C-alpha positions in Angstrom: 33.3 -0.7 60.2 29.9 0.9 60.3 27.1 -1.0 58.8 25.4 2.1 57.2 28.5 3.4 55.6 31.4 2.4 53.8 33.5 1.4 49.8 36.8 0.2 48.6 38.9 3.3 49.2 37.2 6.5 48.1 40.0 7.5 45.6 38.8 7.0 42.1 35.3 6.1 43.2 32.1 7.8 42.0 30.4 10.4 44.1 27.3 9.5 46.1 24.9 12.3 47.1 22.7 12.3 50.2 21.2 15.1 52.1 23.3 18.2 51.3 26.6 16.2 51.0 28.7 14.4 48.5 30.7 11.3 49.4 33.7 9.8 47.4 32.4 6.3 47.6 30.9 3.5 45.5 27.3 2.8 46.5 26.6 -0.7 47.6 23.2 -2.2 47.2 20.0 -0.5 46.2 17.4 1.4 48.1 16.6 -1.6 50.2 18.6 -4.1 52.2 21.8 -4.0 54.3 24.3 -3.9 51.5 27.6 -5.8 51.5 30.0 -5.9 54.4 33.2 -5.9 52.4 35.0 -2.6 51.7 34.1 1.0 52.7 30.8 1.1 50.9 28.0 3.6 51.0 24.6 2.0 51.6 21.8 4.2 50.2 19.2 2.0 51.9 20.1 3.7 55.2 19.1 7.2 54.1 16.1 7.3 56.4 18.3 6.2 59.3 20.7 9.1 58.7 18.0 11.6 57.8 16.3 11.1 61.2 19.6 11.4 63.0 20.1 14.8 61.5 16.6 15.9 62.8 17.2 14.3 66.2 20.5 16.1 66.8 18.9 19.4 65.6 16.1 19.0 68.1 18.5 18.0 70.9 20.6 21.1 70.3 17.6 23.5 70.0 16.0 22.1 73.2 19.3 22.2 75.1 18.8 18.5 75.8 22.5 17.4 75.4 24.6 17.4 78.6 28.1 18.9 78.8 29.4 22.4 78.1 30.8 21.3 74.7 28.3 19.2 72.8 30.5 16.2 71.9 29.2 13.7 69.4 30.8 10.4 68.5 30.0 8.3 65.4 31.6 5.2 66.8 31.7 3.0 63.6 31.9 5.8 61.0 32.8 3.9 57.9 33.0 6.4 55.1 31.9 9.1 57.5 28.5 9.7 55.9 26.6 10.2 59.2 29.3 12.3 60.9 29.7 14.6 57.8 26.0 15.0 57.4 25.6 16.0 61.1 28.5 18.5 60.7 27.1 20.0 57.5 23.3 20.0 58.1 22.7 20.5 61.8 22.7 24.2 62.7 24.7 24.8 65.9 27.9 24.0 67.6 28.8 20.3 67.6 32.2 18.8 68.2 32.0 15.6 66.1 34.4 12.6 66.1 34.3 9.6 63.8 36.2 6.4 64.5 36.9 3.3 62.4 39.6 0.7 62.6 39.8 0.4 58.8 42.5 2.7 57.5 40.8 2.9 54.1 37.6 4.0 55.8 39.3 6.8 57.6 41.1 7.9 54.4 37.7 8.0 52.6 36.0 9.8 55.4 38.7 12.5 55.4 38.3 12.9 51.7 34.6 13.5 52.3 35.5 16.0 55.0 37.5 18.0 52.5 34.9 17.6 49.8 32.1 19.0 52.0 34.3 21.5 53.9 33.4 20.0 57.2 35.5 19.7 60.3 34.9 16.2 61.7 37.8 14.6 63.5 38.3 11.2 61.9 40.7 8.7 63.5 41.7 5.1 63.1 40.9 3.9 66.6 38.9 1.1 68.3 35.7 2.6 69.7 35.7 0.4 72.8 39.2 1.4 73.8 38.4 5.1 73.0 35.4 5.2 75.2 37.4 3.9 78.2 38.8 7.4 78.6 36.5 9.7 76.6 33.0 10.9 77.4 30.3 12.3 75.0 27.0 14.0 75.0 25.7 11.8 72.1 27.1 8.5 70.8 25.9 6.7 67.7 26.6 3.0 67.2 25.7 1.6 63.8 27.5 -1.7 63.2 27.1 -4.4 60.5 25.0 -6.9 62.5 24.5 -6.9 66.2 25.6 -3.9 68.4 25.9 -6.1 71.5 29.7 -6.0 71.8 29.8 -2.2 71.6 27.0 -1.5 74.2 29.0 -1.7 77.4 31.5 0.9 76.1 28.8 3.1 74.6 26.8 3.1 77.9 29.9 3.9 79.9 31.1 6.6 77.5 28.0 8.8 77.8 27.8 11.8 80.1 25.0 11.6 82.6 21.8 12.3 80.7 23.5 11.6 77.4 21.8 10.2 74.3 22.5 6.9 72.6 21.6 6.3 69.0 21.7 2.5 68.2 21.2 0.4 65.1 21.0 -3.4 64.8 20.8 -5.2 61.5 20.6 -8.8 62.8 16.9 -8.8 62.4 16.7 -12.6 62.2 17.6 -12.8 65.8 15.7 -9.8 67.0 12.4 -10.8 65.4 12.6 -14.3 66.7 12.9 -16.1 63.3 16.1 -17.7 64.7 15.3 -18.1 68.4 18.6 -19.7 69.4 20.5 -16.6 68.2 18.2 -14.3 70.1 18.9 -16.4 73.3 22.6 -16.3 72.7 23.0 -12.7 71.8 20.3 -11.0 73.8 19.6 -13.5 76.6 15.9 -13.7 75.7 13.4 -16.3 74.6 11.5 -15.1 71.6 9.7 -16.5 68.6 8.2 -15.2 65.4 4.9 -13.3 65.6 2.9 -11.1 63.2 4.1 -8.0 65.2 7.7 -9.0 64.8 8.8 -5.5 63.9 7.7 -4.1 67.3 9.0 -7.2 69.0 12.5 -6.7 67.6 12.6 -3.2 69.2 11.4 -4.6 72.5 14.1 -7.3 72.5 16.9 -4.8 71.7 15.6 -2.2 74.3 15.2 -4.9 76.9 18.8 -6.1 76.5 20.1 -2.5 76.7 18.0 -1.8 79.8 19.3 -4.9 81.6 22.9 -4.3 80.6 22.7 -0.6 81.7 21.2 -1.6 85.0 24.1 -3.9 85.7 26.3 -0.7 85.2 24.0 1.2 87.6 22.5 3.3 84.8 18.8 3.8 84.0 17.6 4.0 80.4 14.6 5.8 78.9 13.5 5.1 75.3 12.9 8.2 73.3 11.9 6.6 70.0 12.4 3.1 68.5 11.4 2.0 65.1 12.2 -0.8 62.6 12.7 -1.0 58.8 12.9 -4.1 56.5 16.5 -4.7 57.5 17.3 -2.8 60.6 16.1 -1.8 64.1 16.9 1.8 65.2 16.5 3.4 68.6 17.3 6.6 70.5 17.4 6.5 74.3 18.6 8.6 77.3 21.1 7.1 79.8 21.0 8.4 83.4 23.4 7.3 86.1 22.3 5.9 89.4 21.2 2.7 91.0 17.7 4.0 91.7 17.2 4.9 88.1 18.5 1.5 87.1 16.0 -0.2 89.5 13.2 2.0 88.1 14.1 1.0 84.5 14.0 -2.7 85.3 10.3 -2.4 86.3 9.6 -2.1 82.5 11.4 -5.3 81.7 9.4 -8.5 81.9 7.7 -11.2 80.0 4.7 -11.4 77.6 2.2 -14.3 77.3 1.6 -15.0 73.7 0.9 -17.9 71.4 -0.2 -17.8 67.7 -3.0 -17.6 66.8 -3.9 -15.5 69.8 -5.5 -12.2 68.9 -2.7 -9.9 69.7 -4.5 -7.8 72.3 -4.2 -10.9 74.5 -0.5 -10.1 74.8 -0.1 -9.1 78.5 2.9 -7.8 80.3 3.9 -10.2 83.1 6.3 -8.1 85.3 7.7 -10.8 87.5 10.9 -11.5 89.3 10.9 -15.1 88.3 10.6 -16.5 84.9 6.9 -17.6 84.6 5.9 -21.0 83.4 4.0 -21.6 80.2 4.2 -20.1 76.7 5.9 -16.8 77.3 8.6 -14.6 75.6 11.2 -12.5 77.4 12.7 -10.9 79.2 12.1 -7.9 77.0 11.0 -4.3 77.2 7.3 -4.0 78.1 7.0 -0.3 78.5 6.6 2.5 76.0 9.0 2.7 73.1 8.5 6.4 72.6 8.6 9.6 74.6 5.8 11.8 73.5 7.7 15.0 74.3 10.7 13.9 72.2 8.5 12.9 69.3 6.5 16.1 69.3 9.8 18.0 69.5 11.2 16.4 66.3 7.9 17.0 64.5 8.0 20.7 65.7 11.6 20.9 64.4 10.5 19.6 61.0 7.6 22.0 60.8 9.4 25.1 62.0 11.8 25.2 59.1 10.6 24.4 55.5 14.3 23.9 54.6 14.0 20.3 55.8 12.2 19.3 52.6 15.5 18.4 51.0 15.6 15.2 53.2 14.9 12.2 50.9 12.8 10.5 53.5 11.0 13.6 54.9 7.5 12.4 54.2 8.1 8.9 55.5 9.7 10.2 58.7 6.8 12.6 59.3 4.3 9.8 59.0 6.2 7.5 61.2 6.5 10.0 64.0 2.8 10.8 63.8 2.0 7.1 64.1 4.4 7.0 67.0 2.3 9.6 68.8 -0.9 7.7 68.1 0.7 4.6 69.6 1.7 6.2 72.9 0.2 4.3 75.9 -1.4 1.8 73.7 -1.2 -2.0 74.3 1.6 -4.2 73.1 1.3 -6.0 69.8 -1.8 -5.0 67.8 -4.3 -6.6 65.5 -3.0 -7.4 62.0 -5.8 -7.2 59.5 -4.6 -10.0 57.3 -3.5 -12.4 60.0 -6.6 -12.0 62.1 -8.9 -12.3 59.1 -7.1 -15.5 58.0 -7.6 -17.1 61.4 -11.2 -16.1 61.5 -11.8 -17.1 57.8 -13.2 -13.7 56.8 -12.2 -11.0 54.4 -9.9 -8.3 55.9 -11.9 -5.2 56.9 -10.8 -1.7 55.9 -8.5 0.1 58.4 -10.6 3.3 58.2 -13.7 1.2 59.0 -12.2 -0.4 62.0 -11.1 3.0 63.3 -14.6 4.5 62.9 -16.4 1.6 64.5 -14.0 1.3 67.5 -14.0 5.1 68.1 -17.8 5.1 67.8 -17.9 2.6 70.6 -15.7 4.8 72.8 -12.4 2.9 72.4 -9.0 4.3 71.4 -7.5 3.4 68.0 -4.1 3.9 66.5 -2.3 2.8 63.4 1.1 1.2 64.0 4.4 2.7 62.8 5.7 -0.8 62.6 3.3 -2.1 59.9 0.7 -0.6 57.6 -1.7 -3.6 58.3 -1.5 -3.4 62.2 -3.7 -1.3 64.4 -3.9 -1.0 68.2 -6.9 -0.5 70.4 -7.9 -0.6 74.1 -11.1 -2.3 73.1 -12.0 -5.8 74.3 -11.0 -8.7 72.2 -14.6 -9.8 71.7 -15.6 -6.3 70.4 -12.8 -6.3 67.9 -13.5 -9.8 66.7 -17.2 -8.9 66.2 -16.0 -6.1 63.8 -14.1 -8.7 61.8 -17.5 -10.3 61.2 -17.2 -13.3 63.5 -19.7 -12.4 66.3 -18.9 -13.5 69.9 -17.8 -17.0 68.7 -14.3 -15.5 67.9 -13.3 -16.4 71.5 -12.2 -19.8 70.3 -9.1 -18.3 68.8 -7.5 -17.3 72.1 -8.6 -20.0 74.5 
């Protein structure tokens, strides 16, 4: 059952509204948090997740970026069918959409939503892993309750060459490193909690996917990854071929990091062997965004004022813009509060840091992962001076 959807059978339940659609479900939880697992609930906290998927599919269709003659889309863990129905109702263009769930009440509820919204999604009670052993799709969306690990081999194998995977994970305790033993067990990586844990969670997930795909002789290219307070979400392209797989693995490595290092000391260590010392990995060390993809979604949003109905339109627009700023910037970033605490000084203003660093000729970007983190290609000493510490700040990363 999908982690973003769901409610005890839709019959007799209230109607939930999202986007341009109505769903015969009982909302579970508020505007934040993962909701409950039991039943076929509808989780309003995942509205941004679903809003962005509508924009992504619209851009992929408009740019002819989906492989296959028929643009086949699979919502692999459909729950009440919210994502599948919204894609069918709100994306302009021809999509052949299928939604699967093993819960019969979920499929029943999804079909009620189909009728209520006059959409033509094919909903079926079927296991997604078995289904993908003999079906192929242009786009596959996997949004489970918890980790997506068990579904990844089937999803990677079920995509046409050049297909797009949309993936969600809600096991943030493992991905952020707050429970290292679970991260090691599920994702095969050594990771611990840092102040840039949101970005780190995306790198852990993408690194796992890249290594798994490579074992299936498939290359993977991140298009856009981001995190929320209770989930990690990513879009990536999957390309068949051993050479593409080998190329992808060059972006998987280890980072050297130890609190309270200033975060620009984070350095990719692309090595064949696990390095000694205080390191985290293996994880994704390359870009988490494709500039062309991000610009394309922004262009899609700006080309049609009709998208203003999306509940998270403003948040998505800002997140994408920060994503462009972050392109080709170092891993991690400086957190205003954390760095100021270590240096025993008051946090500077973000706008002041930008002005001073750009005046000195360095690049600066806000982070889509946190409102208090910025990235720069400036030297550590330079940044610490701007925090009011002078050159003596070196003691924090020795």
